[in-house]
N, C-alpha and C positions, 0 to 999 in steps of 0.2 A: 762232693762237687764239683764238675766238671770244669775246665781252665778254659775260658774266654776262647775262641778263637777269631772274635773279629770279622768272622763272614767270608764270603766269597772275594778273594783277590780280583776278579775281573765278571764282577756280577752280572747280568744279563737280565735284562727288562721283560721279553716274548720267552715265557717257559710252555709256550705250548709244541713248539718245534723242538727236536730233538739239539740236545747241547751238554755241554760240559764246562763247568763251572768251576773250574779248576781247584786249585789249593786254597787253604784258609790263608788270610793276612797274618794270622799266627806262624803257620807253616813258611810263608815268604819270607816275613823278618827274618825266622831262624837260621832260613837258606844262607840270607844276605848275610848275617851274624856268623854262620860258621865258614862261610869262604874267607873271613874279614879273619877267622878265630885262626883256620889254616894257615891262609898266605903272611900270617905274621909270626906264625908258629908261637903264639901267644904263653910269656913263660911267666906270667904271674903265680904266686901263691897260689897252691891248691888247700884250702881247710881242710882240717880231716871230717869234717860233717858231711861233704861237699861228698870225699871217697865214700863214706857209709851211705849215705843218700844214694850213690849209685850200686851200692853194693860192694864197692873192694878196700881193701886195703890200701893205706896209703904205702908208697915205693919203699920208703925209709923203715918201713915194718913188716915186708913179704915173708914171708912164711918159707922157710931153707926147700928149695926143688919146684917155689912157683917163678913162675917169671914176668916180666912187665910186658906187655905183647900190646901191639897196634889195637888191637881189639878195644884194651882197657882205655888206650888213649881217642879211639874214634867216639867211644861212649862218654868219656871225659868232655869232649869236643861239643855230642851232641848235647848233655846237658848243660854246659856251659850258653851255648847257642838257645835253645829256650830259654833262658834265665833271662838273655838278653832281650827275645822277642816279648817275654811277658812284660820287661818293663817298657818295651816300645809302646806295646799296647796298652798301657796302665798311662803313660805318661802322653800318648793320642787321647787319650779319656779325659782330660782334664780340661776344665772350661778356660 
């Protein structure tokens, strides 16, 4: 099952000319959420299921020799941003 994208952010009516429709609404929402997450340095708890979902070991049980890196943080932020985007799309579709 694919994730609904919400369609293009800036739809264009005339498709007979060269155009760039840009990113999806889902990507746009995720972008906005990501800016907020990074700006606020969101320190809310991360559940073990979220760590496992993104293929990481929670920081408190990292194996000896492994380190918590910026890449881990970036991946975590991206997953959270798309969760926010999906929630916004779901809310937007309500009557």
